[in-house]
C-alpha positions in Angstrom: -106.5 -53.6 98.5 -105.8 -56.4 100.9 -105.3 -58.7 98.0 -102.8 -56.2 96.5 -101.0 -56.0 99.8 -100.8 -59.8 99.9 -99.3 -59.9 96.4 -96.7 -57.3 97.3 -95.9 -59.3 100.5 -95.4 -62.4 98.4 -93.2 -60.5 95.9 -91.1 -59.2 98.8 -90.7 -62.7 100.1 -89.8 -64.0 96.6 -87.2 -61.3 96.0 -85.8 -61.7 99.5 -85.3 -65.4 98.8 -83.7 -64.7 95.5 -81.3 -62.3 97.2 -80.2 -65.0 99.6 -79.7 -67.4 96.7 -77.7 -64.7 94.8 -75.4 -64.2 97.7 -74.7 -67.9 98.0 -74.1 -68.3 94.3 -71.8 -65.4 94.1 -69.6 -66.9 96.8 -69.4 -70.2 94.8 -68.7 -68.4 91.6 -65.9 -66.4 93.2 -64.3 -69.5 94.6 -64.5 -71.2 91.2 -63.2 -68.2 89.2 -60.1 -67.3 91.2 -57.4 -66.8 88.7 -60.0 -66.8 85.9 -62.6 -64.1 86.4 -63.2 -61.5 89.1 -66.5 -61.6 91.0 -69.0 -58.8 91.0 -68.9 -56.1 93.7 -72.2 -55.4 95.6 -73.4 -52.0 96.5 -72.7 -52.5 100.2 -69.1 -53.6 99.3 -68.7 -50.5 97.2 -69.6 -48.3 100.1 -67.5 -50.3 102.5 -64.5 -50.0 100.3 -64.4 -46.2 100.9 -64.0 -46.7 104.7 -61.8 -49.8 104.6 -60.3 -50.8 101.3 -60.4 -54.5 100.6 -57.0 -56.2 100.1 -56.0 -57.0 96.5 -56.4 -60.8 95.9 -53.6 -62.1 93.6 -54.8 -64.3 90.7 -54.1 -68.0 91.4 -52.1 -70.2 89.1 -53.9 -70.6 85.8 -54.9 -74.0 84.5 -53.0 -75.5 81.5 -53.8 -74.3 78.0 -55.9 -77.4 77.3 -57.4 -77.5 80.8 -59.3 -74.2 80.6 -62.5 -74.1 82.7 -65.2 -71.6 81.8 -66.2 -69.1 84.5 -68.7 -70.7 86.9 -72.4 -70.0 86.6 -73.7 -67.0 88.4 -77.4 -66.8 89.4 -78.6 -63.3 89.1 -81.7 -61.6 90.4 -84.5 -61.9 87.9 -85.0 -58.9 85.7 -87.9 -57.8 83.6 -87.7 -57.8 79.8 -87.3 -54.1 79.8 -84.1 -54.3 81.8 -82.2 -56.3 79.0 -80.5 -54.4 76.2 -81.7 -55.7 72.8 -79.2 -57.0 70.4 -79.9 -54.5 67.8 -79.9 -51.5 70.1 -76.7 -49.5 70.8 -75.1 -50.2 74.2 -75.0 -47.3 76.7 -71.6 -46.1 77.8 -70.4 -47.6 81.1 -69.0 -44.9 83.3 -66.7 -45.6 86.2 -68.5 -45.7 89.6 -66.9 -43.6 92.3 -66.6 -44.7 95.9 -69.8 -44.4 97.8 -71.9 -44.4 94.6 -74.1 -47.1 93.4 -75.0 -48.0 89.8 -78.3 -46.3 88.7 -81.2 -48.6 89.0 -82.5 -47.6 85.6 -79.4 -49.0 83.8 -80.1 -52.3 82.0 -78.0 -55.5 82.1 -76.4 -57.0 79.1 -76.0 -60.7 79.4 -74.3 -63.4 77.4 -75.9 -66.8 77.2 -74.2 -70.1 76.9 -76.6 -72.9 77.2 -78.5 -72.3 80.4 -75.7 -70.4 82.1 -76.0 -66.7 82.5 -72.9 -64.5 82.3 -72.4 -60.7 82.7 -69.5 -59.2 80.7 -67.1 -56.8 82.3 -68.5 -53.9 80.2 -72.2 -54.8 80.9 -74.2 -52.8 83.5 -75.4 -54.6 86.5 -79.1 -55.3 87.0 -81.1 -53.0 89.3 -80.2 -53.5 92.8 -76.6 -54.5 92.0 -73.5 -52.4 91.3 -70.2 -53.0 89.6 -67.0 -51.0 90.3 -65.1 -50.3 87.1 -62.1 -48.7 88.7 -60.0 -51.9 88.8 -61.8 -54.1 86.3 -60.4 -54.9 82.9 -62.8 -54.1 80.1 -63.2 -54.6 76.3 -65.8 -55.1 73.6 -65.6 -58.5 71.8 -67.1 -58.9 68.3 -67.0 -61.7 65.7 -66.1 -60.7 62.1 -65.3 -62.4 58.8 -67.2 -65.6 59.7 -66.4 -67.6 56.5 -68.0 -71.0 56.1 -66.0 -71.7 53.0 -62.7 -71.6 55.0 -64.2 -72.4 58.4 -62.6 -69.3 59.9 -63.6 -66.2 61.8 -61.9 -63.2 63.5 -62.3 -62.4 67.2 -61.9 -58.6 67.6 -61.4 -56.8 70.9 -62.0 -53.1 71.0 -62.1 -50.4 73.7 -59.5 -52.2 75.7 -59.1 -51.0 79.3 -56.6 -52.8 81.5 -56.0 -50.9 84.8 -53.2 -53.2 85.9 -51.3 -52.9 82.6 -51.4 -55.0 79.5 -48.8 -57.4 78.2 -51.0 -59.7 76.0 -54.6 -60.2 74.9 -55.4 -63.9 75.0 -58.5 -65.4 73.4 -59.2 -69.0 74.5 -61.7 -70.7 72.2 -63.2 -74.2 71.9 -66.0 -76.0 70.2 -69.1 -76.7 72.3 -69.5 -80.2 70.8 -66.1 -81.4 72.1 -66.3 -79.1 75.1 -62.6 -78.2 75.9 -60.9 -81.1 74.1 -59.9 -78.7 71.4 -59.2 -75.6 73.6 -56.6 -73.3 72.2 -55.3 -70.0 73.7 -54.9 -67.7 70.8 -52.7 -64.6 71.1 -54.4 -61.6 69.6 -52.4 -59.2 67.5 -52.5 -55.4 68.1 -54.0 -53.5 65.1 -53.3 -50.0 63.9 -56.6 -48.8 65.3 -55.8 -50.0 68.8 -58.0 -53.1 68.6 -56.8 -56.7 69.0 -57.5 -59.4 66.5 -57.1 -63.2 66.4 -58.2 -65.5 63.5 -59.8 -68.7 64.7 -59.7 -71.7 62.3 -61.8 -74.8 62.5 -58.9 -76.7 61.1 -57.0 -75.9 64.3 -60.0 -77.2 66.3 -60.3 -80.7 64.9 -62.5 -79.2 62.1 -65.4 -79.1 64.5 -68.5 -77.2 63.4 -71.4 -75.7 65.3 -71.1 -73.4 68.4 -67.7 -72.2 69.6 -67.0 -70.5 73.0 -64.8 -67.5 72.6 -63.4 -65.8 75.8 -61.1 -62.8 76.3 -58.4 -62.5 79.0 -55.8 -59.9 79.6 -52.3 -60.7 80.8 -51.3 -57.8 83.0 -47.8 -56.4 83.8 -47.5 -58.9 86.7 -48.3 -61.8 84.4 -51.8 -62.2 85.9 -54.4 -63.4 83.6 -57.6 -61.4 84.0 -61.0 -62.5 82.5 -62.7 -59.8 80.5 -65.6 -61.0 78.4 -66.9 -63.9 76.2 -69.3 -64.8 73.5 -70.6 -67.7 71.4 -70.3 -68.0 67.6 -71.7 -70.5 65.1 -69.1 -72.0 62.9 -70.0 -73.7 59.6 -67.6 -75.2 57.1 -68.1 -76.3 53.5 -67.0 -79.8 52.6 -64.4 -80.4 49.9 -66.1 -80.6 46.5 -65.6 -80.5 42.8 -67.1 -81.7 39.5 -65.5 -84.6 37.7 -65.8 -85.0 33.9 -64.2 -87.4 31.5 -62.8 -85.8 28.3 -60.8 -86.9 25.2 -61.6 -90.6 25.6 -59.5 -91.8 22.7 -59.9 -95.4 21.5 -57.0 -95.0 19.2 -54.5 -94.3 22.0 -56.4 -95.9 24.9 -56.3 -92.6 26.9 -58.7 -90.2 28.5 -58.5 -87.1 30.6 -60.0 -86.8 34.1 -60.9 -83.1 34.6 -61.9 -81.6 38.0 -63.6 -78.2 38.0 -65.4 -76.0 40.6 -62.8 -77.0 43.2 -63.8 -76.1 46.8 -61.2 -77.0 49.4 -62.1 -75.4 52.8 -59.0 -76.8 54.5 -56.5 -75.7 51.9 -55.3 -77.6 48.8 -51.9 -79.1 48.2 -52.7 -81.7 45.6 -55.5 -83.2 43.6 -55.2 -87.0 43.3 -57.1 -89.2 40.9 -56.9 -92.9 41.9 -57.8 -95.0 38.9 -58.2 -98.7 38.2 -59.8 -101.0 35.7 -62.6 -103.4 36.5 -60.4 -106.3 35.4 -58.8 -107.9 38.5 -60.2 -105.0 40.5 -57.4 -102.8 41.9 -54.4 -104.8 40.8 -53.6 -101.9 38.5 -54.5 -99.0 40.9 -52.5 -95.9 40.2 -52.8 -92.6 42.2 -52.5 -90.0 39.4 -51.5 -86.5 40.4 -53.7 -83.9 38.5 -52.0 -80.8 37.1 -53.5 -77.4 37.7 -54.6 -75.7 34.5 -54.7 -71.9 33.7 -58.5 -71.8 34.1 -58.2 -73.2 37.7 -59.3 -76.7 36.8 -57.2 -79.8 37.4 -56.4 -82.4 34.7 -54.9 -85.9 34.7 -54.3 -88.0 31.6 -55.1 -91.7 32.2 -53.4 -94.2 29.8 -54.4 -97.8 29.4 -50.7 -98.6 28.8 -50.1 -97.6 32.5 -52.9 -100.0 33.6 -51.7 -103.2 32.0 -53.5 -102.2 28.8 -56.8 -103.3 30.3 -59.9 -102.3 28.5 -63.5 -102.0 29.6 -64.8 -100.1 32.7 -62.4 -97.9 34.7 -63.1 -96.4 38.1 -62.0 -92.8 38.6 -62.1 -91.2 42.1 -61.0 -87.8 43.2 -59.3 -86.9 46.5 -58.0 -83.6 47.8 -54.8 -83.4 49.9 -55.4 -80.4 52.3 -52.9 -78.1 54.0 -52.4 -80.7 56.8 -51.8 -83.5 54.4 -55.2 -85.0 55.1 -56.6 -86.9 52.2 -60.3 -86.0 51.6 -62.7 -88.0 49.3 -64.5 -85.7 46.9 -66.3 -87.6 44.1 -66.0 -90.4 41.6 -67.2 -91.8 38.2 -66.9 -94.7 35.8 -65.8 -94.6 32.2 -65.4 -97.1 29.4 -62.0 -97.5 27.8 -61.6 -99.0 24.3 -58.4 -99.6 22.4 -57.4 -100.4 18.8 -54.4 -102.3 17.5 -51.1 -100.6 16.5 -51.3 -99.3 12.9 -49.7 -97.0 10.4 -49.3 -96.4 6.7 -45.9 -97.3 5.2 -44.6 -95.7 2.0 -41.3 -95.8 0.0 -39.9 -92.5 -1.1 -36.7 -91.2 -2.7 -35.8 -94.6 -4.2 -32.5 -93.5 -5.8 -30.8 -95.9 -8.2 -27.7 -93.6 -8.3 -27.0 -94.0 -4.6 -28.8 -97.3 -3.9 -30.9 -95.7 -1.2 -34.6 -95.2 -0.3 -36.7 -93.7 2.5 -39.2 -95.7 4.5 -41.8 -93.3 5.8 -44.5 -94.2 8.4 -47.6 -91.9 8.7 -50.9 -92.1 10.6 -49.2 -93.7 13.6 -51.5 -95.4 16.1 -49.8 -96.9 19.2 -52.4 -97.7 21.8 -49.9 -99.0 24.3 -47.6 -96.0 24.0 -44.7 -95.3 21.7 -41.0 -95.1 22.6 -39.5 -95.9 19.2 -40.5 -96.7 15.6 -38.3 -99.5 14.3 -38.0 -100.5 10.6 -36.3 -103.9 10.1 -35.2 -104.4 6.5 -33.3 -107.0 4.6 -32.6 -108.1 1.0 -34.6 -111.0 -0.3 -31.6 -112.5 -2.1 -29.7 -113.2 1.1 -32.6 -114.0 3.3 -32.0 -112.2 6.6 -28.3 -112.4 6.5 -28.2 -108.6 6.1 -31.1 -107.8 8.5 -30.8 -104.4 10.1 -33.2 -102.8 12.6 -33.3 -99.1 11.6 -34.6 -96.6 14.1 -36.9 -94.1 12.3 -36.6 -90.4 13.2 -39.7 -88.4 14.0 -40.4 -85.6 11.6 -42.1 -82.2 12.2 -45.3 -83.4 10.6 -45.6 -86.3 13.0 -44.4 -89.0 10.6 -41.4 -91.2 11.1 -38.6 -91.6 8.5 -35.6 -94.0 8.0 -33.1 -94.0 5.1 -32.2 -97.5 3.9 -28.8 -97.9 2.1 -27.8 -100.8 0.0 -24.2 -100.1 1.2 -25.4 -101.1 4.7 -26.8 -104.3 3.3 -23.7 -105.7 1.7 -24.6 -103.6 -1.4 -27.2 -106.3 -2.3 -29.6 -105.2 -5.1 -33.1 -106.4 -6.0 -36.1 -106.8 -3.7 -36.0 -105.7 -0.1 -38.4 -106.6 2.7 -39.4 -103.6 4.9 -41.4 -104.0 8.1 -42.6 -101.6 10.8 -42.7 -102.3 14.5 -43.5 -100.0 17.5 -41.7 -100.2 20.7 -44.3 -99.4 23.4 -43.9 -97.9 26.9 -43.3 -101.4 28.4 -40.5 -102.0 25.8 -42.7 -104.5 24.0 -42.2 -104.6 20.2 -45.6 -104.5 18.4 -45.9 -105.3 14.6 -47.7 -102.7 12.6 -47.3 -103.2 8.8 -44.8 -104.1 6.0 -44.0 -103.7 2.2 -41.5 -104.8 -0.5 -39.3 -102.4 -2.5 -37.0 -102.9 -5.5 -33.5 -101.5 -5.0 -31.1 -100.7 -7.8 -27.7 -99.0 -7.8 -25.9 -97.7 -10.9 -23.3 -95.2 -9.9 -20.5 -95.1 -7.3 -21.3 -93.5 -4.0 -19.4 -92.1 -1.0 -19.8 -89.6 1.8 -16.9 -87.5 3.2 -17.1 -86.5 6.9 -14.6 -84.4 8.9 -14.2 -85.5 12.5 -11.9 -84.6 15.4 -10.8 -81.2 14.0 -8.2 -80.3 16.6 -7.6 -76.6 16.5 -4.8 -76.8 19.1 -2.4 -78.9 17.1 -3.8 -78.6 13.5 -5.0 -82.2 12.9 -8.3 -83.7 11.7 -9.7 -87.1 10.6 -11.5 -87.9 7.3 -14.2 -90.5 7.4 -15.5 -92.1 4.2 -18.9 -93.9 4.5 -21.4 -95.3 2.0 -18.6 -96.6 -0.1 -19.9 -98.3 -3.3 -19.0 -98.7 -7.0 -20.8 -101.1 -9.4 -17.3 -102.1 -10.6 -16.1 -102.7 -7.1 -13.7 -100.7 -4.9 -10.0 -101.7 -4.7 -8.8 -98.6 -2.9 -10.1 -95.3 -1.4 -7.8 -92.4 -2.1 -8.0 -88.9 -0.5 -5.8 -86.1 -2.1 -5.5 -83.2 0.4 -3.9 -79.8 0.3 -4.0 -76.3 1.9 -5.0 -73.0 0.3 -1.6 -71.6 1.0 0.5 -71.6 -2.2 -1.9 -73.6 -4.2 -1.1 -77.3 -4.3 2.5 -77.1 -3.3 1.7 -79.2 -0.2 -0.6 -81.8 -2.0 -0.5 -85.3 -0.5 -2.4 -88.4 -1.8 -3.6 -90.4 1.2 -5.1 -93.9 1.1 -7.9 -94.4 3.6 -8.0 -97.6 5.8 -11.1 -99.7 5.9 -12.7 -99.9 9.4 -14.7 -102.7 11.0 -18.0 -100.9 10.4 -17.3 -100.6 6.7 -16.2 -97.0 6.7 -12.7 -95.8 5.6 -10.5 -93.4 7.7 -7.4 -91.3 7.5 -5.7 -88.6 9.6 -4.3 -85.3 8.3 -1.7 -83.2 10.1 -0.8 -79.6 9.3 2.8 -80.5 10.1 2.7 -82.7 6.9 1.5 -79.7 4.9 4.2 -77.1 5.7 2.3 -76.2 8.9 -0.2 -74.3 6.8 -3.4 -73.1 8.4 -6.7 -71.9 7.0 -8.7 -73.7 4.3 -7.8 -77.4 3.4 -9.3 -79.1 0.3 -10.2 -82.8 0.7 -11.1 -84.8 -2.4 -12.3 -88.5 -2.8 -11.4 -91.0 -5.4 -11.9 -94.8 -5.9 -9.6 -97.2 -7.6 -12.3 -99.5 -9.1 -12.1 -103.2 -9.8 -11.0 -102.6 -13.4 -8.1 -100.3 -12.0 -9.8 -97.2 -13.3 -9.9 -94.1 -11.0 -13.2 -92.3 -10.5 -13.9 -89.1 -8.6 -16.6 -89.3 -6.0 -16.8 -86.0 -4.2 -15.0 -83.3 -2.3 -15.2 -81.0 0.8 -13.2 -78.4 2.7 -12.2 -77.8 6.3 -10.8 -74.9 8.3 -7.5 -75.8 10.1 -6.0 -73.9 13.0 -2.8 -74.5 15.0 -3.1 -72.7 18.3 0.1 -74.4 19.7 1.9 -72.7 16.8 0.1 -69.4 16.8 -2.0 -68.5 19.8 -5.1 -66.5 18.9 -5.6 -63.0 20.5 -2.1 -63.2 21.9 0.9 -61.2 20.7 3.3 -63.4 18.9 6.7 -62.7 20.5 8.8 -65.4 19.0 10.6 -62.9 16.7 10.2 -59.9 19.0 12.4 -59.4 22.0 11.0 -58.5 25.4 12.6 -55.0 25.0 10.6 -54.6 21.7 7.3 -55.6 23.2 6.5 -52.1 24.4 8.1 -50.5 21.3 6.0 -48.9 18.5 6.2 -52.2 16.6 5.1 -54.2 19.7 2.2 -51.8 20.3 1.0 -52.1 16.7 1.1 -55.9 16.7 -0.6 -56.1 20.1 -3.4 -53.7 19.0 -4.0 -55.8 15.9 -4.1 -59.1 17.7 -6.6 -57.8 20.2 -9.0 -57.1 17.4 -8.9 -60.7 16.0 -12.4 -62.0 15.7 -14.2 -58.7 15.1 -16.9 -59.2 12.4 -18.7 -56.8 10.1 -21.7 -55.2 11.8 -20.5 -55.9 15.4 -20.2 -53.0 17.9 -16.4 -53.4 17.7 -16.5 -52.9 13.9 -18.8 -49.9 14.1 -16.3 -48.4 16.7 -13.5 -48.9 14.2 -15.4 -46.9 11.6 -16.4 -44.2 14.2 -12.8 -43.8 15.3 -11.6 -43.5 11.7 -14.1 -40.8 11.0 -13.3 -38.9 14.2 -10.0 -37.4 12.8 -10.1 -34.4 10.5 -9.4 -33.7 7.8 -10.8 -37.0 6.4 -8.8 -38.5 3.6 -10.3 -37.3 0.3 -13.0 -35.7 2.5 -14.9 -39.1 2.6 -16.6 -40.3 5.8 -16.5 -44.1 5.8 -19.8 -46.0 6.0 -20.4 -49.2 8.1 -21.3 -51.0 4.8 -18.0 -50.1 3.1 -15.0 -52.4 2.7 -12.9 -51.8 5.7 -9.6 -53.6 5.4 -7.7 -50.3 5.2 -9.9 -48.7 7.9 -8.6 -51.5 10.1 -4.9 -50.9 9.3 -5.3 -47.1 9.5 -7.2 -47.1 12.8 -4.7 -49.5 14.5 -1.9 -47.1 13.9 -4.2 -44.1 14.7 -5.2 -45.5 18.1 -1.5 -46.0 19.0 -0.7 -42.4 18.0 1.4 -43.6 15.1 -0.5 -42.3 12.1 2.6 -40.4 11.0 4.3 -43.7 10.2 1.9 -44.8 7.5 -0.6 -41.9 6.9 -4.4 -42.3 6.9 -6.5 -43.7 4.1 -9.5 -46.0 3.4 -8.5 -46.9 -0.2 -5.5 -49.3 -0.7 -4.3 -47.9 -4.0 -4.4 -44.3 -2.6 -2.6 -45.6 0.5 0.2 -47.0 -1.7 0.8 -43.4 -3.0 1.1 -42.2 0.6 3.7 -45.0 1.3 5.6 -43.9 -1.8 5.6 -40.3 -0.5 6.8 -41.4 2.9 9.6 -43.4 1.2 8.6 -46.7 2.8 7.1 -48.5 -0.3 8.6 -51.7 -1.7 7.2 -52.6 -5.1 8.7 -56.1 -5.1 6.0 -58.5 -4.0 8.4 -61.4 -4.2 10.7 -60.0 -1.4 10.6 -61.1 2.2 8.9 -58.7 4.6 9.4 -58.1 8.3 7.1 -58.1 11.4 5.1 -54.9 11.4 5.3 -54.4 7.6 2.1 -53.4 5.7 1.2 -56.0 3.0 -1.0 -55.2 0.0 -2.8 -57.5 -2.5 -4.2 -57.5 -6.0 -6.6 -60.4 -6.5 -6.8 -59.9 -10.3 -3.2 -61.0 -10.9 -1.6 -64.1 -9.5 2.0 -63.8 -10.6 5.1 -61.7 -9.8 5.9 -59.0 -10.5 2.4 -58.0 -9.5 1.7 -54.4 -10.6 -2.1 -54.4 -10.8 -4.6 -52.3 -8.9 -4.4 -53.0 -5.2 -7.6 -54.0 -3.5 -6.7 -55.5 -0.1 -4.3 -54.7 2.8 -3.1 -56.1 6.1 -0.3 -56.2 8.7 2.5 -58.7 8.7 2.6 -60.4 12.1 5.8 -62.5 11.5 7.6 -64.5 8.8 8.7 -68.1 9.4 9.7 -71.1 7.3 9.1 -69.3 4.0 5.5 -68.3 5.1 4.1 -64.8 5.8 1.7 -64.7 8.7 -0.7 -61.7 8.5 -3.5 -60.0 10.4 -6.2 -58.6 8.1 -9.4 -56.8 8.6 -12.5 -57.5 6.5 -11.1 -60.9 5.5 -13.1 -63.8 4.2 -16.8 -64.0 3.2 -18.0 -62.9 6.7 -15.7 -59.8 6.8 -13.6 -60.6 9.9 -10.3 -59.6 11.5 -8.4 -62.8 11.2 -5.0 -64.4 10.7 -3.9 -65.6 7.2 -0.8 -67.3 5.8 0.9 -66.8 2.4 4.2 -68.2 1.0 6.9 -65.7 0.2 6.5 -64.5 -3.3 2.8 -65.4 -3.5 1.4 -64.2 -6.9 -1.4 -62.0 -5.4 1.0 -59.9 -3.2 1.2 -56.4 -4.7 4.0 -55.1 -2.5 5.0 -54.0 1.0 5.4 -50.8 3.1 8.0 -50.8 5.9 7.1 -48.2 8.6 10.1 -46.5 10.4 9.4 -47.8 13.9 11.4 -46.6 16.8 
């Protein structure tokens, strides 16, 4: 019994001493935490407050964002293990303590440990023998979520927020323990829909430090005072950048290989994957930082070419770096590969050796260009003249990967016999590399020439004729080009003599003004006057000629119509017709013409026109119909039947050799080409104007394509069947 009493006496002395130390430490803590964290309130203070309320102490000026000092250590009375809430047990609700009351001694204390320092959160219950007033204390529960070691990030989440003095912001200062507060950042938490506050902490913002992080919570109240609430410690881990590097497609023929990076892990973000590469030869004098391209499967690939590395062969060093979101370059991995390279090569064959034209094709297949390939060049020359006719031909790449050049004797002074044909590659460094060669026998037995139309000016009706590849076994004394328009047969035929140019071609210019201003199809033929004075035909072509300065497309021609007549029935018809120029068979505009024709009942001969039918008369009929002038010409889709309507209306003129007027209806019979033409009519159009003995028309379904277009005929043209003259007002 005495011994027990002595033990209780010792315990009393021990606890009394501890109480003295507690009081001293609390005073120090309060002094250090002014403006950072409120001190705890003792039981006696809580009772005293009822009788004489303590004055409110304003928070002192806070330290700078990167000068944050953690709350000072507080030495608490020792508690038994039963007084500490276990981590896996639910916390008891902290209820406010009214004046004059003390915290129940049975309530346990929840402590947060940082090193050897003991803290009590604002929501924790005080140990036995100590009380906490919650009436004016900010409170909140701090939890750590989404701790991701791949990204080095975590979320600090504050719930059950209580701020008696108002709340403007929730601030979460955090820093790594390793660097203490050299990486301190005050994060501003964002309000969530459930009333909690959340801030995402990134190791990349904290010098990529790993290990323990201090995370505190402060409230900024309505008076801009920063009030400490709670804190915790979290372990931050972060994966290092990594990836697997493999070498693929190591091609000794081309001296290339692919560096492929898979399984990419970039904790700090990824902007670029760089592949620095160099050959062992002269170490890093050929170092290139290749940028790898992202593939659809998430891998990254860079093609390395020996031609970019001074064509060095042997060992190559291949490293991999990641450029992170902050433009930091991070080493990942490396390897070594062997590069081998073969000489340029290819197979050369001669094809299409044509004795009639004196031409042949040089074809290069199975092309191997280890140092890269910009061009395939085929120098060729006749053996007879040595290299006095040497030409470097540029071969053209074909769809099958081969290269082809056509060699013409006419480009080589028309020399016949043996030709030397070589092949060279122009590499990426503009170096010419020999590949192979052959010999070919060239013969030429017939005259040759090629007609090309250039500079076809549709505004003024002019074009150039270029004659190339000019050759005749008998020689060529002169190049003649007879030319004429389709209008009125060959009544505008002119024999031109082409002029030889410095490049060996022959040239002449043709003007519509020299051909009665005719437009439409022109025929261009080619003849040679040979060395024996004989004339030989070589070839022919055609060209479409327009003269917009003479007749403006899609514009009403008003030269023969007064301004007063522009809005007349005649003017309306011509304008409607010109606005349809260019409409082709099968287009929406053509289909609308057919639809409009079929929309008026009764249909002529009860026949609904199809979109596949000939539609020249549909065009004429619908132009008048749209202008409300069907009574002037009637309605039909067949030309011969329409002529009968013209006769019944008293507007028909059987004489196809007569001169029509603007707005007249012109009909044609293609089976008869002389006047008087009284055959079956099979085409129809509208006369736009007549000038200089020429009839200018607008016709639907004209030409092979079936188009609304302008055409020109001489007065009295043999195919003209006759005219109808509507009684315009």
